[in-house]
C-alpha positions, 0 to 999 in steps of 0.5 A: 183546712189550708189544703181544702174546703172539702168536695161537694161529692163528700156529703155530710149528714147532720142528725140534730136539731133544725138549722137556721139555713138562711143565717148569714154565716151559711151564705156560700154553704151547700145545705140540703134538707131531707126528711118530711120537714123543711128543716128550718127552725120554727122558734130560733130561741129553742134549744134544738134550734140553737144546738143544730145551728151551732153544730152546722156552723162548726161543720160548714159555715163560710170561713171568715164570715163568723167565729165558727170554724167552718171546717168543710164548707165545700162539702154538701151538708144534709140537714135532717132534724131529729131533735124536736123543738120543745121549748128553751129548756128542751131535752136534746134527745131523739127517739130510736124510731126517728133516729133509725129512719133518719140514718136510713134516709141520709144514707140513701141520700148519699151521706158519706159522713153522718154526724150524730150529736145527740142523746137517745130518749129513754125507751125499751131495749127492744126498740134499740134494735131498729137503731142497730139495723139502721147502723148496719145499713149505713155500714153496708153502704159505706158511710162513716158514723161519728157520734157523741159519747155523751155528757153524763160523766159516766162509764157508759155506752149506747146502742149507737156508740157500741156499733162497729160502724161508729167512731165515738167522740169524747171531749178534751179541754183547751189544755189537751186533757179529757173532760170529766163530763164525757162518758167513757166506755170500752167502745170509746177505748177501742174505736173512739177519739177525743176532740176539743169539747170546751172553748169551741165557738160557733154561731147562734140563730140570732146572728151572734156567736157562742162558746160551746162545751160538750161532746156534741161539738167535739163530734162536729170537729171530728166529722168535719175532719173526716170530711176534709180527709175524704175530700183529699183522699177520695179513693179511700173507703169509710174503713180507711177514714176510720182507721186514719182518725183512730190510727188503726186502733181497734183493739183491747185498750188499757184505758177507757179514755181514747187519745186526742185526735191528730189530724196531721197523723191521720193525713200522713196515714192516708198519704202512705196508704194512697202511695201504696195503692198507686204502687199496686195499680202501677 
């Protein structure tokens, strides 16, 4: 974050609830809405709006304006709501058809990093093939998908987190230990990373701040990190950024718990790779 606020060419897609885009914390943010709606909150008190706005605050709030970290405010953020507004106690879930459509839309709109901080609603397994095809499309077009592992405290994975285009994210606490509410699986072991999922602060639709807990917010931290790394190393591809975040881990692991992400090590990994690329070109 000391080196860059991100580049506008590195587009981050937010597949979440609607966002209060006219929030004071977004005064200098570049948020564009794609899809059929205007992407704004009809009812700011609803769970979907609170969630989408908080995740957007982590990703792109103007730095210093609020308690949100504002990791990559220089990047364009595509706001594509997929979680319906259904009341203050609503479930933060998206149907497979809606999610698949959103993945394709944001990929076509130029998203380089796609943040998926949500759960899929229960549906027949046959419907999940649409998700796999949409993720295949994102992979083919060079996008990196970063997705929450989930907060059920189970040994389980989903169609999303099992896909090779995806970096699954689990939660760590303030002391650097994995949190029991995270889901863990072979997918998190092979291709996943950990990030702070407790004590994370962001904005509320009403203008205040909130302390957050869960893999959704850990995921936003990793998506923001990916966007900054890509901004600093624009010649890299999605596979390079994924390898940097996971430090090349894509193999059989002895533990289902992935390590805590190390942004400095990821930067060093890409610096070395960039130097090798320059050497080959010269």
